[in-house]
DSSP file (Angstrom, degrees, kcal/mol; ACC not computed):
  #  RESIDUE AA STRUCTURE BP1 BP2  ACC     N-H-->O    O-->H-N    N-H-->O    O-->H-N    TCO  KAPPA ALPHA  PHI   PSI    X-CA   Y-CA   Z-CA
    1    1 A M              0   0    0      0, 0.0     2,-0.4     0, 0.0     0, 0.0   0.000 360.0 360.0 360.0 133.7   99.4  155.1  221.8
    2    2 A A        -     0   0    0     86,-0.0     3,-0.1     1,-0.0    86,-0.0  -0.802 360.0-132.0-100.7 138.5   99.3  156.8  218.4
    3    3 A A        -     0   0    0     -2,-0.4    -1,-0.0     1,-0.2    85,-0.0  -0.350  51.5 -66.4 -75.4 167.6  102.4  157.4  216.4
    4    4 A P        -     0   0    0      0, 0.0    -1,-0.2     0, 0.0    89,-0.0  -0.206  46.0-125.8 -54.2 145.7  102.9  160.9  214.9
    5    5 A D  S    S+     0   0    0      1,-0.3    -2,-0.1    -3,-0.1     0, 0.0   0.887 102.6  26.1 -66.9 -37.6  100.3  161.6  212.2
    6    6 A S  S >> S-     0   0    0      1,-0.2     3,-1.2    87,-0.0     4,-0.5  -0.767  71.2-178.0-126.2  85.6  102.8  162.5  209.5
    7    7 A P  G >4 S+     0   0    0      0, 0.0     3,-1.3     0, 0.0     4,-0.3   0.869  82.3  51.2 -56.2 -43.4  106.0  160.6  210.3
    8    8 A L  G >4 S+     0   0    0      1,-0.3     3,-1.2     2,-0.2    84,-0.1   0.743  96.4  71.2 -70.0 -20.2  108.0  162.0  207.4
    9    9 A A  G <4 S+     0   0    0     -3,-1.2    -1,-0.3     1,-0.2     4,-0.2   0.758  94.0  55.4 -65.3 -23.5  107.1  165.6  208.3
   10   10 A T  G << S+     0   0    0     -3,-1.3    85,-0.4    -4,-0.5    -1,-0.2   0.553  83.6 106.6 -88.7  -7.1  109.4  165.4  211.4
   11   11 A A  S <  S-     0   0    0     -3,-1.2     2,-0.8    -4,-0.3    84,-0.2  -0.300  89.8 -89.2 -70.0 159.7  112.5  164.4  209.4
   12   12 A D  B  >> -A   17   0A   0      5,-2.0     4,-2.2    83,-0.4     5,-0.5  -0.574  38.1-164.9 -74.9 110.1  115.2  167.1  209.0
   13   13 A S  T  45S+     0   0    0     -2,-0.8    -1,-0.2     1,-0.2    -2,-0.1   0.746  82.8  56.2 -70.7 -24.2  114.2  168.9  205.8
   14   14 A E  T  45S+     0   0    0      1,-0.1    -1,-0.2     3,-0.1    -2,-0.1   0.918 121.7  24.4 -75.1 -43.8  117.6  170.6  205.3
   15   15 A T  T  45S-     0   0    0      2,-0.2    -2,-0.2    -3,-0.0    -1,-0.1   0.644  96.5-131.6 -96.2 -15.0  119.7  167.4  205.4
   16   16 A G  T  <5 +     0   0    0     -4,-2.2    44,-1.2     1,-0.3    43,-1.1   0.647  67.5 120.7  72.7  14.8  117.0  165.0  204.2
   17   17 A T  E   < +AB  12  58A   0     -5,-0.5    -5,-2.0    41,-0.3     2,-0.3  -0.709  32.8 163.0-110.4 163.2  118.0  162.6  207.1
   18   18 A G  E     - B   0  57A   0     39,-2.4    39,-2.5    -2,-0.3     2,-0.6  -0.947  40.7 -99.3-161.7 179.4  116.0  161.3  209.9
   19   19 A L  E     -CB  94  56A   0     75,-3.4    75,-2.5    -2,-0.3     2,-0.3  -0.940  34.0-145.8-116.7 108.9  115.9  158.6  212.6
   20   20 A Y  E     -CB  93  55A   0     35,-3.1    35,-1.5    -2,-0.6     2,-0.5  -0.539  12.9-151.9 -75.2 133.7  113.6  155.7  211.6
   21   21 A C  E     + B   0  54A   0     71,-3.1    71,-0.4    -2,-0.3    33,-0.2  -0.942  21.4 177.7-118.2 124.1  111.8  154.2  214.6
   22   22 A Y  E     -     0   0A   0     31,-2.6    66,-3.2    -2,-0.5     2,-0.3   0.838  63.0 -62.3 -85.4 -39.8  110.8  150.5  214.7
   23   23 A G  E     -DB  87  53A   0     30,-0.8    30,-2.8    64,-0.3     2,-0.4  -0.978  48.8 -86.1 170.5-179.6  109.4  150.5  218.2
   24   24 A V  E     +DB  86  52A   0     62,-2.1    62,-3.1    -2,-0.3     2,-0.3  -0.918  41.6 158.1-119.7 141.5  109.9  151.0  221.9
   25   25 A T  E     -DB  85  51A   0     26,-2.8    26,-2.5    -2,-0.4     2,-0.2  -0.835  50.2 -68.2-143.9 179.4  111.1  148.4  224.4
   26   26 A W  E >   - B   0  50A   0     58,-0.6     3,-1.5    -2,-0.3     4,-0.5  -0.581  44.8-124.5 -73.0 143.1  112.8  148.2  227.8
   27   27 A A  G >  S+     0   0    0     22,-2.3     3,-1.2     1,-0.3    -1,-0.1   0.854 109.7  58.7 -58.3 -36.2  116.4  149.4  227.6
   28   28 A R  G 3  S+     0   0    0     21,-0.3    -1,-0.3     1,-0.2    22,-0.1   0.721 107.7  47.6 -68.7 -19.0  117.7  146.1  229.1
   29   29 A A  G <  S+     0   0    0     -3,-1.5     2,-1.4     1,-0.1    -1,-0.2   0.427  83.6 101.7 -98.8  -2.0  116.1  144.2  226.2
   30   30 A A    <   +     0   0    0     -3,-1.2     2,-0.3    -4,-0.5    -1,-0.1  -0.605  57.1 103.1 -92.9  81.4  117.4  146.4  223.3
   31   31 A S        +     0   0    0     -2,-1.4    51,-0.1     1,-0.1    12,-0.0  -0.985  55.6  31.5-151.6 163.1  120.3  144.4  221.9
   32   32 A G        +     0   0    0     -2,-0.3    -1,-0.1     1,-0.2    -2,-0.0   0.893  66.9 174.7  61.2  47.8  121.4  142.2  219.1
   33   33 A Q        -     0   0    0      9,-0.2     9,-0.2     1,-0.1    -1,-0.2  -0.595  26.3-124.7 -89.0 147.0  119.3  143.6  216.2
   34   34 A P        -     0   0    0      0, 0.0     8,-0.2     0, 0.0    -1,-0.1  -0.164  52.4 -60.7 -73.9 179.8  119.6  142.5  212.6
   35   35 A E        -     0   0    0      6,-0.1     6,-0.2     1,-0.1    40,-0.1  -0.332  61.9-143.2 -60.7 143.7  120.2  144.9  209.7
   36   36 A G    >   -     0   0    0      4,-3.3     3,-1.5     1,-0.3    36,-0.1  -0.087  38.1 -39.5 -98.5-162.9  117.4  147.5  209.4
   37   37 A V  G >  S+     0   0    0      1,-0.3     3,-2.5     2,-0.2    -1,-0.3  -0.214 126.6  10.6 -59.3 148.7  115.6  149.2  206.6
   38   38 A A  G 3  S-     0   0    0      1,-0.3    -1,-0.3    -3,-0.1    30,-0.1   0.711 130.5 -70.2  51.8  24.5  117.7  150.3  203.7
   39   39 A G  G <  S+     0   0    0     -3,-1.5    -1,-0.3     1,-0.2    -2,-0.2   0.575  92.7 149.9  74.0  10.8  120.5  148.2  205.1
   40   40 A A    <   -     0   0    0     -3,-2.5    -4,-3.3    -5,-0.1    -1,-0.2  -0.376  51.4-105.8 -75.8 153.5  121.1  150.6  208.0
   41   41 A R        -     0   0    0     -6,-0.2     2,-0.5    15,-0.1    -6,-0.1  -0.475  31.7-123.2 -73.9 150.7  122.4  149.5  211.3
   42   42 A V        +     0   0    0     -9,-0.2    -9,-0.2    -8,-0.2    13,-0.2  -0.850  37.9 170.4 -99.5 129.1  119.9  149.3  214.1
   43   43 A E  E     -E   54   0A   0     11,-3.6    11,-2.4    -2,-0.5     2,-0.4  -0.641  28.1-114.4-123.4-178.7  120.7  151.3  217.2
   44   44 A T  E     -E   53   0A   0      9,-0.2     2,-0.6    -2,-0.2     9,-0.2  -0.971   8.6-156.7-123.5 139.7  119.0  152.4  220.4
   45   45 A A  E     -E   52   0A   0      7,-2.3     7,-2.6    -2,-0.4     2,-0.3  -0.976  30.3-160.2-109.1 116.8  117.9  155.8  221.6
   46   46 A R  E     +E   51   0A   0     -2,-0.6     2,-0.3     5,-0.2     5,-0.2  -0.713  29.4 172.7-109.8 148.5  117.6  155.5  225.4
   47   47 A S  E >  S-E   50   0A   0      3,-2.4     3,-1.9    -2,-0.3     2,-0.2  -0.788  70.1 -56.3-147.1 102.9  116.0  157.5  228.1
   48   48 A G  T 3  S-     0   0    0      1,-0.3    -1,-0.1    -2,-0.3    58,-0.0  -0.439 122.1 -13.1  61.3-126.2  116.2  155.8  231.5
   49   49 A D  T 3  S+     0   0    0     -2,-0.2   -22,-2.3    -3,-0.1   -21,-0.3   0.334 122.2  86.8 -93.1   9.2  114.7  152.3  231.3
   50   50 A L  E <   -BE  26  47A   0     -3,-1.9    -3,-2.4   -24,-0.3     2,-0.3  -0.808  53.2-175.3-105.3 149.6  113.1  152.9  227.9
   51   51 A A  E     -BE  25  46A   0    -26,-2.5   -26,-2.8    -2,-0.3     2,-0.5  -0.997  15.2-149.5-142.8 139.3  114.7  152.4  224.5
   52   52 A A  E     -BE  24  45A   0     -7,-2.6    -7,-2.3    -2,-0.3     2,-0.6  -0.915  20.8-132.4-102.3 134.1  113.6  153.1  221.0
   53   53 A L  E     +BE  23  44A   0    -30,-2.8   -31,-2.6    -2,-0.5   -30,-0.8  -0.786  43.5 166.3 -83.7 121.5  115.0  150.9  218.2
   54   54 A V  E     -BE  21  43A   0    -11,-2.4   -11,-3.6    -2,-0.6   -33,-0.2  -0.890  30.1-161.4-138.8 162.1  116.1  153.2  215.5
   55   55 A S  E     -B   20   0A   0    -35,-1.5   -35,-3.1    -2,-0.3     2,-0.3  -0.989  30.2-115.5-142.4 139.8  118.2  153.5  212.3
   56   56 A P  E     +B   19   0A   0      0, 0.0     2,-0.3     0, 0.0   -37,-0.2  -0.587  46.8 171.3 -72.7 134.1  119.6  156.6  210.5
   57   57 A V  E     -B   18   0A   0    -39,-2.5   -39,-2.4    -2,-0.3     2,-1.0  -0.929  46.2-107.9-139.6 161.9  117.9  157.0  207.2
   58   58 A R  E >   -B   17   0A   0     -2,-0.3     3,-1.8   -41,-0.2   -41,-0.3  -0.853  37.0-160.2 -88.9 106.0  117.6  159.4  204.3
   59   59 A A  G >  S+     0   0    0    -43,-1.1     3,-1.1    -2,-1.0   -42,-0.2   0.807  83.9  57.3 -63.7 -33.8  114.0  160.4  205.0
   60   60 A N  G 3  S+     0   0    0    -44,-1.2    -1,-0.3     1,-0.2   -43,-0.1   0.499 107.1  50.8 -80.2   2.0  113.3  161.8  201.6
   61   61 A K  G <  S+     0   0    0     -3,-1.8     2,-0.4   -45,-0.3    -1,-0.2   0.378  77.3 125.8-112.1   1.1  114.1  158.4  200.0
   62   62 A M    <   +     0   0    0     -3,-1.1     2,-0.3    -4,-0.3    -3,-0.0  -0.472  31.7 169.0 -71.6 121.3  111.9  156.2  202.3
   63   63 A R        -     0   0    0     -2,-0.4     2,-2.0     2,-0.0     5,-0.1  -0.942  44.2-113.4-127.6 151.8  109.6  154.0  200.3
   64   64 A A        +     0   0    0     -2,-0.3     2,-0.3     4,-0.1    -2,-0.0  -0.536  53.4 164.1 -84.6  74.5  107.4  151.1  201.3
   65   65 A R     >  -     0   0    0     -2,-2.0     4,-2.5     1,-0.1     3,-0.4  -0.676  48.7-116.9 -92.2 151.0  109.4  148.4  199.4
   66   66 A R  H  > S+     0   0    0     -2,-0.3     4,-2.5     1,-0.2     5,-0.2   0.891 113.8  53.8 -52.6 -45.6  108.9  144.8  200.2
   67   67 A A  H  > S+     0   0    0      1,-0.2     4,-1.7     2,-0.2    -1,-0.2   0.879 111.6  44.9 -59.9 -38.9  112.5  144.3  201.3
   68   68 A D  H  > S+     0   0    0     -3,-0.4     4,-2.4     2,-0.2    -1,-0.2   0.852 110.1  53.7 -76.0 -33.9  112.2  147.2  203.8
   69   69 A L  H  X S+     0   0    0     -4,-2.5     4,-2.1     1,-0.2    -2,-0.2   0.915 111.1  47.4 -63.3 -41.1  108.9  146.1  205.2
   70   70 A L  H  X S+     0   0    0     -4,-2.5     4,-2.5    -5,-0.2    -2,-0.2   0.879 110.1  52.0 -67.8 -37.1  110.5  142.7  205.8
   71   71 A K  H  X S+     0   0    0     -4,-1.7     4,-2.4     2,-0.2    -2,-0.2   0.909 108.5  52.4 -64.2 -42.3  113.5  144.3  207.5
   72   72 A H  H  X S+     0   0    0     -4,-2.4     4,-2.0     1,-0.2    -2,-0.2   0.940 112.0  44.9 -56.3 -49.3  111.1  146.3  209.7
   73   73 A L  H  X S+     0   0    0     -4,-2.1     4,-2.7     1,-0.2    -2,-0.2   0.870 110.0  55.5 -64.1 -38.4  109.4  143.1  210.7
   74   74 A D  H  X S+     0   0    0     -4,-2.5     4,-2.7     2,-0.2    -2,-0.2   0.913 107.6  49.1 -60.3 -43.7  112.8  141.3  211.3
   75   75 A V  H  X S+     0   0    0     -4,-2.4     4,-2.2     1,-0.2    -1,-0.2   0.928 113.4  46.2 -64.0 -44.5  113.9  144.0  213.7
   76   76 A L  H  X S+     0   0    0     -4,-2.0     4,-2.5     2,-0.2    -2,-0.2   0.894 112.3  50.8 -66.9 -38.9  110.6  143.8  215.7
   77   77 A T  H  X S+     0   0    0     -4,-2.7     4,-1.5     2,-0.2    -2,-0.2   0.932 111.1  48.0 -62.9 -45.4  110.7  140.0  215.7
   78   78 A A  H  X S+     0   0    0     -4,-2.7     4,-0.5     1,-0.2    -1,-0.2   0.901 112.9  49.0 -62.7 -39.9  114.3  140.0  217.0
   79   79 A A  H >X S+     0   0    0     -4,-2.2     4,-1.2     1,-0.2     3,-1.2   0.869 106.0  56.4 -67.0 -37.2  113.4  142.5  219.7
   80   80 A L  H 3< S+     0   0    0     -4,-2.5    -1,-0.2     1,-0.3    -2,-0.2   0.818  98.6  61.4 -65.1 -30.3  110.4  140.5  220.7
   81   81 A A  H 3< S+     0   0    0     -4,-1.5    -1,-0.3     1,-0.2    -2,-0.2   0.734 109.0  43.9 -63.7 -21.3  112.6  137.5  221.3
   82   82 A E  H << S-     0   0    0     -3,-1.2     2,-0.3    -4,-0.5    -2,-0.2   0.688 128.9 -57.2 -95.0 -23.2  114.4  139.7  223.9
   83   83 A G  S  < S-     0   0    0     -4,-1.2    -1,-0.3   -54,-0.1     2,-0.1  -0.987  81.0 -23.9 168.0-170.4  111.3  141.2  225.6
   84   84 A T        -     0   0    0     -2,-0.3   -58,-0.6    -3,-0.1     2,-0.4  -0.414  55.1-168.9 -71.3 141.0  108.2  143.2  225.2
   85   85 A V  E     -D   25   0A   0    -60,-0.1   -60,-0.2    34,-0.1    -5,-0.0  -0.997  22.1-150.5-135.0 136.4  108.0  145.6  222.2
   86   86 A L  E     -D   24   0A   0    -62,-3.1   -62,-2.1    -2,-0.4     2,-0.1  -0.914  32.1-144.8-101.5 102.3  105.6  148.3  221.3
   87   87 A P  E     -D   23   0A   0      0, 0.0     2,-0.3     0, 0.0   -64,-0.3  -0.340   7.0-148.7 -72.1 145.9  105.8  148.3  217.5
   88   88 A F        -     0   0    0    -66,-3.2     3,-0.1     1,-0.1   -86,-0.0  -0.797  29.2 -98.1-107.0 156.9  105.6  151.4  215.4
   89   89 A R    >   -     0   0    0     -2,-0.3     3,-1.2     1,-0.1   -68,-0.1  -0.319  52.6 -83.9 -70.6 156.6  104.1  151.5  211.9
   90   90 A F  T 3  S+     0   0    0      1,-0.2    -1,-0.1   -70,-0.0   -68,-0.1  -0.341 113.1  29.9 -60.0 137.2  106.4  151.4  208.9
   91   91 A G  T 3  S+     0   0    0      1,-0.3     2,-0.7    -3,-0.1    -1,-0.2   0.578  71.8 150.0  93.1   9.0  107.8  154.7  208.0
   92   92 A T    <   +     0   0    0     -3,-1.2   -71,-3.1   -71,-0.4     2,-0.4  -0.693  21.9 174.7 -79.7 114.5  107.8  156.5  211.4
   93   93 A I  E     -C   20   0A   0     -2,-0.7   -83,-0.4   -73,-0.2     2,-0.3  -0.975  19.3-163.1-128.6 132.8  110.7  158.9  211.3
   94   94 A F  E     -C   19   0A   0    -75,-2.5   -75,-3.4    -2,-0.4   -82,-0.3  -0.777  30.9-119.1-107.2 155.8  111.9  161.6  213.7
   95   95 A A  S    S-     0   0    0    -85,-0.4   -83,-0.4    -2,-0.3     2,-0.3   0.905  83.5 -28.1 -63.2 -41.3  114.3  164.4  212.8
   96   96 A D  S  > S-     0   0    0    -77,-0.1     4,-2.2   -78,-0.1     5,-0.2  -0.943  71.2 -82.3-162.7 179.1  116.9  163.3  215.3
   97   97 A E  H  > S+     0   0    0     -2,-0.3     4,-2.9     1,-0.2     5,-0.3   0.863 121.8  57.4 -62.9 -37.9  117.6  161.6  218.6
   98   98 A D  H  > S+     0   0    0      1,-0.2     4,-2.5     2,-0.2     5,-0.3   0.907 109.6  44.7 -61.5 -43.6  116.8  164.7  220.6
   99   99 A E  H  > S+     0   0    0      2,-0.2     4,-3.2     1,-0.2     5,-0.4   0.938 114.3  48.7 -67.6 -45.1  113.4  164.9  219.1
  100  100 A L  H  X>S+     0   0    0     -4,-2.2     5,-1.6     1,-0.2     4,-1.4   0.918 116.7  41.8 -60.9 -45.6  112.7  161.2  219.5
  101  101 A V  I  <>S+     0   0    0     -4,-2.9     5,-3.1     3,-0.2     6,-0.4   0.936 121.7  41.2 -70.2 -45.5  113.8  161.2  223.1
  102  102 A G  I  <>S+     0   0    0     -4,-2.5     5,-1.0    -5,-0.3    -2,-0.2   0.924 123.1  34.3 -68.7 -46.6  112.1  164.4  224.0
  103  103 A K  I  <5S+     0   0    0     -4,-3.2    -1,-0.2    -5,-0.3    -3,-0.2   0.659 134.8  18.8 -85.4 -17.6  108.8  164.0  222.2
  104  104 A L  I  X5S+     0   0    0     -4,-1.4     4,-2.2    -5,-0.4    -3,-0.2   0.730 126.1  34.3-115.5 -70.5  108.4  160.3  222.6
  105  105 A L  I  4<S+     0   0    0     -5,-1.6    -3,-0.2     1,-0.2    -4,-0.2   0.881 130.1  29.2 -66.1 -40.0  110.4  158.6  225.3
  106  106 A E  I >4<S+     0   0    0     -5,-3.1     3,-1.0    -6,-0.2     4,-0.3   0.916 122.1  47.5 -85.8 -44.8  110.4  161.4  227.9
  107  107 A A  T 34<S+     0   0    0     -5,-1.0    -2,-0.2    -6,-0.4     3,-0.2   0.809 125.8  31.0 -67.0 -28.5  107.0  163.1  227.0
  108  108 A R  T 3X S+     0   0    0     -4,-2.2     4,-2.9     1,-0.1     5,-0.3   0.090  79.9 124.5-118.0  24.4  105.2  159.8  227.0
  109  109 A R  H <> S+     0   0    0     -3,-1.0     4,-2.8     1,-0.2     5,-0.3   0.897  75.2  48.4 -50.7 -50.7  107.2  157.9  229.5
  110  110 A D  H  > S+     0   0    0     -4,-0.3     4,-2.4     1,-0.2    -1,-0.2   0.923 114.6  44.8 -61.4 -44.4  104.2  157.0  231.7
  111  111 A E  H  > S+     0   0    0      2,-0.2     4,-2.4     1,-0.2    -1,-0.2   0.910 115.1  47.4 -68.5 -40.3  102.1  155.8  228.8
  112  112 A L  H  X S+     0   0    0     -4,-2.9     4,-2.7     2,-0.2    -2,-0.2   0.919 113.0  48.9 -64.9 -42.8  105.0  153.8  227.3
  113  113 A T  H  X S+     0   0    0     -4,-2.8     4,-2.1    -5,-0.3    -2,-0.2   0.919 111.6  49.0 -64.1 -44.2  105.8  152.2  230.6
  114  114 A R  H  X S+     0   0    0     -4,-2.4     4,-2.3    -5,-0.3    -1,-0.2   0.923 113.1  47.5 -60.4 -44.9  102.2  151.3  231.3
  115  115 A L  H  X S+     0   0    0     -4,-2.4     4,-2.5     2,-0.2    -2,-0.2   0.906 109.9  51.8 -66.7 -41.8  101.8  149.7  227.8
  116  116 A L  H  X S+     0   0    0     -4,-2.7     4,-0.5     1,-0.2    -1,-0.2   0.900 113.9  44.7 -60.6 -39.8  105.1  147.7  228.1
  117  117 A R  H >< S+     0   0    0     -4,-2.1     3,-0.6    -5,-0.2    -2,-0.2   0.890 112.3  52.3 -70.3 -38.9  103.9  146.3  231.4
  118  118 A E  H 3< S+     0   0    0     -4,-2.3    -2,-0.2     1,-0.2    -1,-0.2   0.875 115.1  40.8 -63.0 -41.5  100.4  145.7  230.1
  119  119 A F  H >< S+     0   0    0     -4,-2.5     3,-2.1    -5,-0.1    -1,-0.2   0.450  84.0 127.9 -87.6  -2.4  101.8  143.7  227.1
  120  120 A D  T << S+     0   0    0     -3,-0.6     3,-0.1    -4,-0.5    -3,-0.1  -0.315  78.8  13.3 -60.4 133.3  104.5  141.9  229.0
  121  121 A G  T 3  S+     0   0    0      1,-0.3    -1,-0.3    -2,-0.0     2,-0.2   0.331 102.3 113.3  84.8  -9.1  104.3  138.1  228.4
  122  122 A L    <   -     0   0    0     -3,-2.1     2,-0.3     2,-0.0    -1,-0.3  -0.632  49.2-157.4 -93.8 156.1  101.9  138.5  225.5
  123  123 A V        -     0   0    0     -2,-0.2     2,-0.5    -3,-0.1   -39,-0.0  -0.914  15.1-124.5-129.6 157.6  102.9  137.5  221.9
  124  124 A E        -     0   0    0     -2,-0.3     2,-0.4     2,-0.0    -2,-0.0  -0.873  26.0-161.8-101.5 133.0  101.6  138.6  218.5
  125  125 A L        -     0   0    0     -2,-0.5     2,-0.6     2,-0.0    -2,-0.0  -0.918  10.6-152.4-115.8 141.2  100.5  135.8  216.2
  126  126 A N        -     0   0    0     -2,-0.4     2,-0.5     2,-0.0    -2,-0.0  -0.969  17.6-165.9-107.5 123.2  100.0  136.0  212.4
  127  127 A V        -     0   0    0     -2,-0.6     2,-0.5     2,-0.0    -2,-0.0  -0.943   5.5-169.8-113.6 129.1   97.4  133.4  211.3
  128  128 A R        -     0   0    0     -2,-0.5     2,-0.4     2,-0.0    -2,-0.0  -0.975   5.7-167.7-120.2 127.9   97.1  132.5  207.7
  129  129 A A        -     0   0    0     -2,-0.5     2,-0.4     2,-0.0    -2,-0.0  -0.918   5.0-162.8-117.3 144.2   94.1  130.4  206.5
  130  130 A F        +     0   0    0     -2,-0.4     2,-0.3     2,-0.0    -2,-0.0  -0.956  15.0 172.4-121.1 142.3   93.6  128.7  203.2
  131  131 A F        -     0   0    0     -2,-0.4     2,-0.6     4,-0.0     3,-0.1  -0.970  36.3-116.8-145.5 160.7   90.3  127.5  201.9
  132  132 A R     >  -     0   0    0     -2,-0.3     4,-2.1     1,-0.1     3,-0.3  -0.902  25.2-148.3 -98.8 121.1   88.7  126.1  198.8
  133  133 A G  H  > S+     0   0    0     -2,-0.6     4,-2.8     1,-0.2     5,-0.2   0.854  93.8  52.9 -60.7 -40.4   86.0  128.6  197.7
  134  134 A D  H  > S+     0   0    0      1,-0.2     4,-2.1     2,-0.2    -1,-0.2   0.882 110.1  47.7 -67.4 -34.2   83.7  126.0  196.2
  135  135 A V  H  > S+     0   0    0     -3,-0.3     4,-1.7     2,-0.2    -2,-0.2   0.902 113.9  46.9 -68.7 -41.0   83.7  124.0  199.4
  136  136 A V  H  X S+     0   0    0     -4,-2.1     4,-2.6     2,-0.2    -2,-0.2   0.922 113.1  49.7 -67.0 -44.2   83.0  127.1  201.6
  137  137 A L  H  X S+     0   0    0     -4,-2.8     4,-2.5     1,-0.2     5,-0.2   0.916 109.4  51.0 -60.6 -42.6   80.3  128.3  199.2
  138  138 A A  H  X S+     0   0    0     -4,-2.1     4,-2.2    -5,-0.2    -1,-0.2   0.868 111.0  48.8 -63.8 -37.0   78.6  124.9  199.2
  139  139 A E  H  X S+     0   0    0     -4,-1.7     4,-2.1     2,-0.2    -2,-0.2   0.936 111.5  49.3 -67.9 -45.7   78.6  124.9  203.1
  140  140 A I  H  X S+     0   0    0     -4,-2.6     4,-1.5     1,-0.2     8,-0.2   0.926 113.2  46.7 -58.3 -46.4   77.2  128.5  203.2
  141  141 A V  H  < S+     0   0    0     -4,-2.5     7,-0.3     1,-0.2    -1,-0.2   0.903 112.9  50.3 -63.7 -42.1   74.4  127.5  200.7
  142  142 A R  H  < S+     0   0    0     -4,-2.2    -1,-0.2    -5,-0.2    -2,-0.2   0.854 115.8  41.5 -65.8 -34.8   73.7  124.3  202.7
  143  143 A E  H  < S+     0   0    0     -4,-2.1    -1,-0.2     1,-0.2    -2,-0.2   0.610 110.9  56.9 -91.6 -13.9   73.4  126.1  206.1
  144  144 A S     X  -     0   0    0     -4,-1.5     4,-2.5    -5,-0.2     5,-0.2  -0.899  56.3-168.2-127.1 108.3   71.5  129.2  205.0
  145  145 A P  H  > S+     0   0    0      0, 0.0     4,-2.4     0, 0.0     5,-0.2   0.853  91.9  55.6 -58.9 -34.7   68.1  128.8  203.3
  146  146 A R  H  > S+     0   0    0      2,-0.2     4,-2.5     1,-0.2     5,-0.2   0.937 109.0  45.3 -62.0 -47.8   68.1  132.5  202.4
  147  147 A V  H  > S+     0   0    0      1,-0.2     4,-2.7     2,-0.2    -1,-0.2   0.879 111.2  54.1 -65.8 -37.6   71.4  132.2  200.6
  148  148 A A  H  X S+     0   0    0     -4,-2.5     4,-2.1    -7,-0.3    -1,-0.2   0.910 109.6  47.2 -62.3 -41.4   70.3  129.0  198.9
  149  149 A R  H  X S+     0   0    0     -4,-2.4     4,-2.7     2,-0.2    -2,-0.2   0.931 112.9  48.6 -64.7 -43.7   67.2  130.8  197.6
  150  150 A L  H  X S+     0   0    0     -4,-2.5     4,-2.4     1,-0.2     5,-0.2   0.903 111.0  50.8 -61.3 -41.1   69.2  133.8  196.3
  151  151 A R  H  X S+     0   0    0     -4,-2.7     4,-1.6     1,-0.2    -1,-0.2   0.917 111.4  47.8 -63.0 -43.1   71.7  131.5  194.6
  152  152 A E  H  X S+     0   0    0     -4,-2.1     4,-1.0    -5,-0.2    -2,-0.2   0.910 112.4  49.4 -66.6 -42.2   68.9  129.6  192.9
  153  153 A Q  H  X S+     0   0    0     -4,-2.7     4,-1.4     1,-0.2     3,-0.4   0.904 112.4  46.6 -61.9 -42.3   67.2  132.9  191.8
  154  154 A T  H  < S+     0   0    0     -4,-2.4    -1,-0.2     1,-0.2    -2,-0.2   0.793 107.9  56.2 -73.9 -27.2   70.4  134.3  190.4
  155  155 A S  H  < S+     0   0    0     -4,-1.6    -1,-0.2    -5,-0.2    -2,-0.2   0.752 111.2  45.1 -77.3 -19.8   71.3  131.1  188.5
  156  156 A R  H  < S+     0   0    0     -4,-1.0    -2,-0.2    -3,-0.4    -1,-0.2   0.765 112.4  48.9 -91.7 -27.0   67.9  131.2  186.7
  157  157 A G     <        0   0    0     -4,-1.4     0, 0.0    -5,-0.1     0, 0.0  -0.435 360.0 360.0-111.2-178.7   67.8  134.9  185.6
  158  158 A P              0   0    0      0, 0.0    -4,-0.1     0, 0.0    -3,-0.1   0.471 360.0 360.0 -70.6 360.0   70.0  137.5  184.0
């Protein structure tokens, strides 16, 4: 499922406000969220058995600051502890709850329901690897005769 192409374009241009969307989950699992982006409270916009995790924001002030990126992740992590979540990219903003419910939860109900069922029981892992460059390079040179030749050629010439 693709999020809107230009998330800020759907915010209310007259008031400069919008509804920031973190992701979609089952309505029964949408509870107990931490503080959201820009210190806003996290609420739910519901339609039947679906719920979008949202916060009211000043759309024209939304910036990708580290603190807000971490808040976005915190909300998704807390929601994942309660059930399956379809995360949205940082900065996805709808003009208001009517637009979010109408254009997302109701218009894409079948797709959202299918995806929530498909991802049920799965988790997302972030893996971070650290390596020593000199050790990795030595191993590559040792295992690849072509790389060893190129390394030798480049070490001799300009």
